N, C-alpha and C positions, 0 to 999 in steps of 0.2 A: 573534441571530436569523438563521436561514437564509434565503436567497431561497428562494421556494415551487418546487418541482420542475416543470417543465413539459416535459421531454424525454420522448419516447416511450421511450426507452431508458435507463431507471434506472441499468442497470449500467455504461453507458458514462459517464453523467455522474458517478457516485460514482468511477470509475476516474480521469476527468480531474480531478476535485477533488483526490483523493489525490496524483494525481502533482505538481499544483500544490504541496501542502502537503510533499511529498518534495522540492522544490526548494529549499524557503526556506534551509536552511543553507548551500547552495551560493552562493545569490545573496548572502547576506549576506557570504560570503567575498570574493565578486567585487566588491562594490560599489565599494570604492574604487578598484581598477583600472578599473571602467566609468567612474567619475567622471574618473580620470586620462585616460584615453583618447576619452571626449567622445563616445561610442558604444554601442551595444549590442555586447558582446562576441561574437565568432563563435561561441564555445562555447556561450553562453546563446541566441543564434539558433537553433544546432543542437538545443538541448534543447527549446526551443519548438516547433521544426518537428517534430521526432521525437514529442512529445506530441500534436500536431495542434492546438496551441492557435491558430495563425494562421487555420485554417480552421474555427473552432467555428460560427461562424454565415456562413461562405461558402455560396452555394447548391449542392445537389446537382448541379445541372446542369453546374456547373463543377468538379466534384470536392470540394466542400466537404463538412463534417458535417452543416450545416442545423441545428444543434440549437436553444440558445434565448438571447437575449439576457441574462435573468436569470443563466444560467450563465456567460456571458463576464464580467459583472460581479462574480459572486462569485470567479472565478479572479483577476480583476484586483486585487481586495482583498487576496487572498492573497499573490499575486507581490509586491504592493507592500509587504508585510512582510519580503520578503527586500531587494528593490531598487526604490526607487519609480520610478527612471529606466527600469528594463528593464520594469517594469509600464506604465508609459506608452505605450512603444514598442509593446508587445503589444496593448494595448486598441486603440490608435489603427489600427494595421495592421490587426488583427482587424476592425474597423469597417469600414475601407476596402475589405476584401475583401467585407464585406457591401453594401457601396454599389455595388460593381461589379455585383451581381446586379440593379440598378436599370437598368443602361446597355442600350443597344440589343443585341440577340443576337448580332450579328457581332463587336462589341466583347468580348463575354463569352468568346466562342470564341477571339478572337486574344490575350485576356490569359491565361486559364486553360489554354489546350490544351498548352501546350509543357511546364508543370511539375505542372500541377494546382493552383496556388496562384500568389500574387503577393504583392509587397512594394510598396504604393503609398503613399508619403507623400501627403497632400490637404492643399492650402492654396485655402481656398473664398474667401478675399478677392481681389476682382478687381484684383490688381496689376499685371496685363499688359494688352496690347492685342492685339485679334485683327481681321483683314481676311479678308473672304470671298476665296476660291478656288476653282477648279473642283474640284469633289469634296470640299471642305473649307474650310479655314481656314489662314492664315499667323499664327502665334502670336510674339510676341516680349514680354519682361518679365523682371523680377526679383521673385521671389516669397520672402517671408522665412518662418521657421519649419516647414521640410520635416522633421519629426519622423521619424527611422529611415531618413533619405535615404543613408546609408551602406551598408544593405542592399537598397537599392530594386531592383526590376526595371522600375519605371514610376515617374513622377511625376504626380499630377493637380493641375493649377493652374488659375486662374480668371481671366476677363476678361469684359467686358460684350460682349453680342452685338451684332455691328457692324449687323445688319440691322433693330435697333429704330430707326424714325425719331426725330429729334431732337423732344424735347418730350414724348414718351410714356414710361411707366415703365420703367426699365431692365430688362433679362433678363440674369442673370448664368449664364454658361456656363462649364462645367467640361471642361477637356481633359486626355486621359491621352496622355502623351508616354513612349515608351521611355526608360529611363535613360540608354542611350549618346546619346541625342539633346540632353541637358540638361547644364548645367554646374552643378556643387556649389561654391558659396561657402564656404569655411571661416572662418565668422564666430562660431561658438557659443562665445563666452567668457563665461561667464555665472556667476551666485551660485548658483543651484540648478538641479535636474535636468539637471546637465552630461552625464550618460551617455545623454541622449536624441538626442544628435547633429542637434539641429532646427537646421540650417543653412540658408542660403539657397540658392536655386537661380536659374538665369536661362537664357534662350536668346534668340535672334535669328532671326526670319523662319522657323521651322520649320513645316514643312506638317504639319497634324494633319486626318486624314480626317474626314469628317462624322459616322460611326458612331462614333468615339472621343470624341465631345463629348456632353454631358448638361447639362441645366438640373436642378440638385437640388431647386429648388422644385417641380417639376412633381409634380401629384397622380396623374397616371395614367403613371408610369414604363413605358418600352416593354420593360423586363426582366421585368415580370410575365407577359408571354406565355409564358414558359418557367420562371418561377419562381412558382408559384401560392400559395405559403405567403404568410398576410397580412403577414409581416415585409418583403416585397419590395413592397408596395403603396405608396400614397403616402401614407403618414402623416407628420405634422409630426417633423421631423428634431431640432429644437434641444433639447427635453427629453433625448432619448436621447444626443445629442453629449455634453450637460452631464453626465449621469449617468455616462457613460462615462469622462469627463475627471476626475471626482471619485473613482472607485473606488481609484486607487492611492494616493490621502491617506488613505483609512481604514487602508490596510495600512501606510502610512508613520507613522501614530500608533500602531499596534501596535508597529511596530519600535522606537520611541522609548519605549513604556512597558516592553517587555521589556528594553531596555538600562538603563532607569533603575532598575527592579527589581533587575535583577543589580549595579547600581552602589551602591545602598544597602546590599547585603549585602557588598559587597567594599571599601567605602571608610570609612576610619578618619580624619575630618576633624581637622586639627590645629587646635589652639586651641578647640575645642569641648567640652563637658562631658560627652560620652558617647563609649563606646570604638566604636559603631558608628553609621553614619547612620540605620540601621533605628530607632535610639531617639529620634531627632529628631521632635519633634510637627509642625514646619512641613513636614517631608518627608513625613511620613505623611499629612497634610492634602493635599498637592499630589499625592500618588499617588492618593490616593482620588477628589480632585476630577477629575482627569485620566481616570480610568478610569470615571466616571460621565459624563464627556462623550463619551468612545469609546462606551460603551453607547448614550447617546442618540444620537449621530451614526449609528451602525450600524443602529440601529433605524429611525431617519427615513429613511435611504438606502434600506434594503430595502424599506420600506413604500412609497416612492415609485416604486421600480423595479417593484414587483410591480404596483401600480396601474396603471402606465404600460403595462407588458406586456400585462395583461388586456384593457386597451382595445383594443391593436394585435390581438391574437389573435382578439377577438370582432369585430373591424371595426366597432367602435362608433365613433360620432362623437367626434372629439376637438377640443375648443372651445378658444378662446383662454385660458380660464379653467384649464383643464387645462394648457396649454403653459406659461403664466407661473407656474402652482403647482408643477410639478414641477421647472423650471428654479430657482426660488426655493428650494425644496427642497434640491436638490444644492448650490446655492452656501450655503446655512445649514449642511449637513453640513460644508463645507470651512471655515467659519468655525469651527465648533466644534473641528475637529481642530486648526486653528491655535491656538486659545486654550489646548487641553491641552498642545501641545507647548511652547508659551511658559511654562506652569505648570512643566513639567518641567526645561527647559533651564536656567531661572534659578534652581533648587535643585541643580542637578547637580555643580557646581563646575566649576573651570577647565578640568579634564581634559575635561569634555564638549565643549569649543569646538575641539579640536583636529581635524584634517581626518579621521583615521582614526575619529573618533567616531560611532557610529550616531545618536545624538541630535543631534549638529550635523547630520548629513546628512538627517534627517528634518526638522529645522527648515528649513534652506535651502529643502528640495525644496517642502514644505508652503506657505512663503511664497512661492516662486516662483510656485506655481500661481495664487497671486491675481492674477498680471499678466494672466492669460488672460482676454478680453473676456466669455466665456462664463460665467465662473464669478463675476463681478463681484456682491456681494452688493448693492450700492446700486441699481445699474440694475435687477437681477432683483427685488428688492423694490418699487421704483418702478412696475415695469411691472405685476407682480401686482396692486398696491394700484390702479393705473388701471382695471384691468379689473374689480376689484371694485365701483369706483364709477361703471362704465358709460362709461368713456373709453377711446379706442383706445391701446393700447401704442405705445411707440416703437421702431420698427424699427432695425436688421434681426433683432435676435434674438428673435423672438416664434414 
């Protein structure tokens, strides 16, 4: 089920989708190298840049295409079927270019004017500290999981607002810092999503002007003054971030399904009473069940994405029930993708566990995604149930 076309330029939309599909074979060829180098490869970055993928939902005022969120999500699933790590970096950096459309106008001009684009890993957990200074803040800290930092023009990191008095609810500020003012800590040695380059960053006593600072929770973002499209208004962000983070793993499951299908046709298992694994009933059953899970996960994902986008573009009220529902549906999609890839790898034979195997890579990447707090199924389920029962959800992911 495709996402609903919402772009005012259908021909451009179709061209971008086809460009993504055309990249899949190349991405599959480069996936092992991407894992080994633990970053988005320069040639892949160039392909994404040339196609315009990073600028999909970047505001027109900053040189972006200003298309639609469902288009980004659809392209994320396609790219994920080639290389989930590359899709993760693409989705996040494209979303962060959208987020810059919420920032003060002076910041947008400073960020976008030099190239017409930016590469901004964003860490929204307040792991640093900020102090007020004339004209801005002094920022220090160590922030983990800055996906795509190797190709960054800037980094956006969070700290608590130092001007909020003690005892009052905290206000989280996000600070945009030029890449040459922040240190990269090469600590990304992990099981899955190795190619995302999600390394830590740190800085000490770096000055950040006030206009390069923004509270992502604001319902009246200053960037709306120059970006009138509804997607730059103050709608709740968590469902959007969670859907974006899920898209690469629908693609990862497609990658595993394709590899399993090919393996069934090429493998002649020793000591089994058939000449081809295609004749084994357990393998047939697992293939069909995994495909059914893929179909169900895709349908649920696309339904949630379209429903949330329609609320955004209509400027409709987005309630806590909406927020918790769509976050839960994204987490459920990831859960179904995980169940499906587990079915496949457990029947694919020992060869599927080698590092070069696409099934093994999809297995590692999908399981790694579960470690992200936004995609935690138990927490998402609890919060939606609490709202259904008339109780407040647990912060912060609401």
